[in-house]
C-alpha positions as CSV (number, residue, x, y, z in Angstrom):
1,X,0.0,0.0,0.0
2,X,1.2,3.5,-0.7
3,X,0.7,4.4,3.0
4,X,3.3,1.8,3.9
5,X,5.9,4.2,2.6
6,X,5.1,6.8,5.2
7,X,5.0,7.0,9.0
8,X,2.6,9.2,11.0
9,X,4.0,10.4,14.3
10,X,2.4,12.7,16.8
11,X,3.9,16.2,16.7
12,X,4.1,16.3,20.5
13,X,7.1,13.8,20.3
14,X,9.2,15.9,17.9
15,X,8.4,19.1,20.0
16,X,9.2,17.5,23.3
17,X,12.2,19.5,24.6
18,X,13.0,16.9,27.2
19,X,14.5,14.5,24.6
20,X,17.4,15.0,22.2
21,X,17.1,15.1,18.4
22,X,19.1,11.9,18.4
23,X,16.4,10.2,20.5
24,X,13.7,11.6,18.2
25,X,15.5,10.2,15.2
26,X,15.8,6.7,16.8
27,X,12.0,6.8,17.5
28,X,11.4,7.8,13.9
29,X,13.4,4.9,12.6
30,X,11.7,2.3,14.8
31,X,8.3,3.8,13.8
32,X,8.9,3.0,10.2
33,X,8.5,-0.7,11.0
34,X,5.2,-2.6,11.6
35,X,4.0,-3.8,14.9
36,X,5.8,-6.9,16.0
37,X,9.1,-6.1,14.3
38,X,12.0,-6.8,16.6
39,X,15.4,-4.9,16.7
40,X,18.5,-5.0,18.8
41,X,20.8,-2.2,19.7
42,X,23.3,-3.7,17.2
43,X,20.7,-3.4,14.5
44,X,20.1,0.2,15.3
45,X,23.9,0.9,15.3
46,X,24.1,-0.7,11.8
47,X,21.3,1.5,10.5
48,X,23.3,4.7,10.6
49,X,26.5,6.5,11.5
50,X,25.7,6.7,15.3
51,X,27.7,4.5,17.6
52,X,26.5,2.0,20.2
53,X,26.8,4.4,23.1
54,X,24.8,7.1,21.3
55,X,22.1,4.6,20.4
56,X,21.9,3.3,24.0
57,X,21.7,6.8,25.3
58,X,18.9,7.7,22.9
59,X,16.9,4.6,23.9
60,X,17.4,5.4,27.6
61,X,16.0,8.9,27.0
62,X,12.9,7.5,25.3
63,X,12.3,5.0,28.1
64,X,12.9,7.6,30.8
65,X,10.2,9.8,29.3
66,X,7.7,7.1,28.5
67,X,8.1,6.8,24.8
68,X,9.7,3.3,25.1
69,X,7.7,1.0,27.4
70,X,9.0,-2.2,29.0
71,X,6.7,-5.1,29.6
72,X,7.4,-8.7,30.8
73,X,5.3,-11.3,29.1
74,X,3.6,-14.1,31.1
75,X,3.2,-17.6,29.8
76,X,-0.1,-19.5,29.9
77,X,1.1,-21.4,33.0
78,X,1.6,-18.2,34.9
79,X,5.4,-18.1,34.7
80,X,7.2,-15.0,33.5
81,X,8.5,-14.9,29.9
82,X,10.6,-12.6,27.8
83,X,10.8,-8.9,28.2
84,X,9.3,-6.9,25.3
85,X,9.7,-3.2,24.6
86,X,7.2,-1.2,22.6
87,X,7.1,2.5,21.5
88,X,4.3,5.0,21.8
89,X,4.1,8.7,20.7
90,X,1.5,9.3,23.4
91,X,3.2,8.2,26.6
92,X,1.4,8.0,29.9
93,X,3.0,9.9,32.9
94,X,6.1,8.0,34.0
95,X,8.2,8.2,37.1
96,X,11.7,8.6,35.7
97,X,13.2,7.1,38.9
98,X,11.3,3.8,38.3
99,X,12.1,3.4,34.6
100,X,14.3,0.4,34.1
101,X,17.3,0.5,31.8
102,X,16.8,-0.1,28.1
103,X,17.1,-3.7,27.0
104,X,18.1,-5.4,23.8
105,X,14.7,-6.2,22.2
106,X,12.1,-3.7,21.1
107,X,8.8,-4.1,19.3
108,X,7.3,-1.2,17.4
109,X,4.1,-1.2,18.2
110,X,-7.1,26.4,16.5
111,X,-8.7,28.3,14.8
112,X,-7.2,31.7,14.2
113,X,-8.4,34.8,12.5
114,X,-8.8,34.7,8.8
115,X,-5.8,36.0,6.9
116,X,-5.9,39.5,5.5
117,X,-8.1,39.8,2.4
118,X,-10.0,36.6,3.1
119,X,-13.5,36.9,1.7
120,X,-16.7,35.1,2.5
121,X,-16.8,31.4,2.2
122,X,-15.4,28.3,3.9
123,X,-11.9,28.1,5.3
124,X,-10.0,25.4,6.9
125,X,-10.2,25.1,10.7
126,X,-8.7,22.6,13.2
127,X,-8.2,19.2,11.7
128,X,-7.2,15.9,13.5
129,X,-4.3,15.5,11.0
130,X,-2.7,18.7,12.4
131,X,-1.6,16.8,15.5
132,X,0.5,14.4,13.4
133,X,3.3,14.7,10.8
134,X,3.6,12.2,7.9
135,X,7.2,11.6,6.9
136,X,8.5,9.3,4.2
137,X,10.1,6.1,5.7
138,X,13.0,6.6,3.3
139,X,14.3,9.5,5.4
140,X,14.4,7.6,8.7
141,X,15.9,4.6,7.0
142,X,18.6,6.6,5.2
143,X,21.9,5.2,6.6
144,X,23.8,8.3,5.6
145,X,21.9,10.4,8.2
146,X,22.5,10.5,11.9
147,X,19.6,10.0,14.2
148,X,20.2,13.6,15.3
149,X,19.6,14.9,11.7
150,X,16.5,12.8,11.4
151,X,15.1,14.2,14.6
152,X,15.8,17.7,13.5
153,X,13.9,17.0,10.3
154,X,11.0,15.7,12.3
155,X,10.8,18.9,14.4
156,X,10.9,21.1,11.4
157,X,8.2,19.0,9.7
158,X,5.7,19.6,12.5
159,X,5.3,23.2,11.3
160,X,3.3,24.5,8.4
161,X,4.6,25.6,5.1
162,X,6.2,29.1,5.4
163,X,7.2,28.7,9.1
164,X,10.6,30.3,9.6
165,X,13.3,29.6,12.2
166,X,16.9,30.1,13.2
167,X,19.5,27.8,14.5
168,X,19.0,29.4,17.9
169,X,15.3,28.7,17.7
170,X,15.9,25.0,17.0
171,X,18.5,24.7,19.9
172,X,16.0,26.2,22.3
173,X,13.4,23.6,21.4
174,X,15.5,20.7,22.7
175,X,18.5,19.7,24.7
176,X,21.0,19.8,21.8
177,X,23.3,22.8,21.5
178,X,23.7,25.1,18.5
179,X,26.8,23.3,17.3
180,X,24.9,20.0,17.2
181,X,22.0,21.6,15.4
182,X,24.2,23.2,12.8
183,X,25.9,19.9,12.0
184,X,22.5,18.1,11.7
185,X,21.3,20.8,9.3
186,X,24.5,20.4,7.2
187,X,23.8,16.7,7.0
188,X,20.3,17.3,5.7
189,X,21.6,19.8,3.2
190,X,24.4,17.6,2.0
191,X,22.0,14.8,1.2
192,X,19.3,16.9,-0.4
193,X,16.7,17.0,2.4
194,X,17.3,20.7,3.1
195,X,17.3,22.8,0.0
196,X,18.4,26.4,-0.8
197,X,16.6,28.6,-3.3
198,X,17.1,32.3,-4.1
199,X,14.0,34.4,-4.2
200,X,13.6,36.6,-7.2
201,X,12.0,40.1,-7.1
202,X,9.4,41.2,-9.6
203,X,12.1,43.3,-11.3
204,X,14.2,40.2,-11.9
205,X,16.8,40.8,-9.2
206,X,17.7,38.1,-6.7
207,X,16.6,38.4,-3.1
208,X,17.3,36.6,0.1
209,X,18.0,32.9,0.2
210,X,15.0,30.7,1.2
211,X,15.5,27.2,2.6
212,X,12.9,24.4,2.7
213,X,12.8,20.7,3.5
214,X,11.7,17.7,1.5
215,X,11.5,14.0,2.4
216,X,11.6,13.0,-1.2
217,X,14.7,14.7,-2.5
218,X,14.8,12.6,-5.7
219,X,11.4,14.0,-6.8
220,X,12.1,17.6,-5.8
221,X,12.2,20.2,-8.5
222,X,15.7,20.2,-10.0
223,X,15.9,23.9,-10.0
224,X,16.0,23.8,-6.2
225,X,19.3,21.9,-5.7
226,X,21.1,22.1,-2.4
227,X,24.1,24.4,-2.2
228,X,27.2,24.0,-0.1
229,X,27.4,25.6,3.3
230,X,24.5,26.3,5.7
231,X,23.2,29.8,5.6
232,X,23.6,32.5,8.4
233,X,20.2,31.8,9.9
234,X,21.2,32.6,13.5
235,X,19.2,35.8,13.5
236,X,15.4,34.9,13.9
237,X,13.1,36.5,11.3
238,X,10.1,38.5,12.3
239,X,7.7,36.1,10.5
240,X,6.4,33.1,12.4
241,X,3.5,31.1,11.0
242,X,1.3,28.9,13.2
243,X,2.3,25.3,13.9
244,X,0.1,22.5,12.7
245,X,-1.8,22.2,15.9
246,X,-2.2,25.8,16.7
């Protein structure tokens, strides 16, 4: 099915400032598999450039904040069986002090005012889909990208078209520093998931550089090819559009 090529994840996970972009990227990768799929830490390490310690650290974050849930199965005769881990993007409140260490097997289980000039008629209001972001599985399974870069992509994807940000803004929305954010953005740009395009004024002159993301770089318009070097976006712009669930 076409839907099998995409994964829908609650925006709340990508916007949770308590977990790193690395942990969000790991969650995204696990989410691209169907319920019942099993993976080990070694499998996750092989899936990208992150090392074993980084993967274990990300899994521990997810478990500590309730996104990775531990359950011990019970056999028909009442004896305890294997320990199974499952993920959820809607975690129940969890006491961090009681969360056990991550194991080796996991199972993936507002209306605003109308814009200026808007006439009479019907306009789009709050929709259930605004609370989720659909991202191509190919991005989370791209072994060239670190989990950190994938997590960054996930956060940016939770905002509507036209939303603008700076490196500082992204760093403030999580526990990663600006240096980590910049390196993650460079990864995305290097592999075509973050694209640069020069705006052109009505008189034909070139304006400021605009950047946008795509989870299908091979299908993106060829005129918007990525260019080397991430832009000086450290200064926030004055334009901020609403997020998907605003």
